[in-house]
BALUMTOR-451882 format. One record per residue (C-alpha): x, y, z. Coordinates in pm, whole numbers, padded with zeros to 5 digits, always signed. Layout:
residues N
XYZ
...
This chain:
residues 71
-01540+04953+03033
-01480+04962+02658
-01443+05299+02494
-01695+05395+02228
-01576+05314+01873
-01666+05664+01754
-01446+05810+02029
-01156+05586+01923
-01191+05706+01563
-01199+06070+01680
-00891+06013+01897
-00710+05847+01607
-00787+06133+01370
-00664+06384+01627
-00336+06195+01669
-00295+06167+01290
-00362+06541+01242
-00111+06635+01512
+00146+06393+01371
+00107+06541+01024
+00134+06896+01164
+00470+06789+01307
+00560+06647+00963
+00620+06303+01113
+00555+05973+00941
+00388+05688+01125
+00726+05516+01127
+00898+05815+01287
+00631+05847+01556
+00644+05473+01619
+01020+05485+01666
+00986+05780+01904
+00725+05607+02121
+00877+05258+02085
+00590+05076+01918
+00544+04940+01567
+00428+05161+01284
+00139+04916+01236
+00025+04989+01593
+00036+05364+01526
-00173+05302+01215
-00427+05099+01411
-00454+05376+01672
-00503+05637+01401
-00774+05423+01237
-00956+05382+01569
-00890+05008+01570
-00690+05003+01894
-00759+05144+02238
-00420+05273+02359
-00338+05272+02729
-00309+05595+02921
+00066+05541+02933
+00078+05511+02552
-00138+05823+02513
+00095+06013+02744
+00397+05896+02544
+00229+05998+02216
+00140+06340+02358
+00498+06398+02471
+00634+06291+02133
+00396+06533+01960
+00476+06815+02203
+00121+06848+02335
-00064+06777+02659
-00250+06449+02683
-00572+06649+02720
-00506+06794+02372
-00538+06443+02229
-00878+06399+02392
-01042+06715+02259
């Protein structure tokens, strides 16, 4: 089942806010989670639906629980 576009945008904003709180660039986060900076940008814009594994990796890199990304 496809995730709602509005939910993807909300998720992306949450990731971007947490990344900025950590004072990380998209490039730094991308390096940490082993994806391209373009992919991080697409996630933050709500244009990609990351896998649960990717969300877990992002959460770990940002020092939060995966559930914190989904609030």
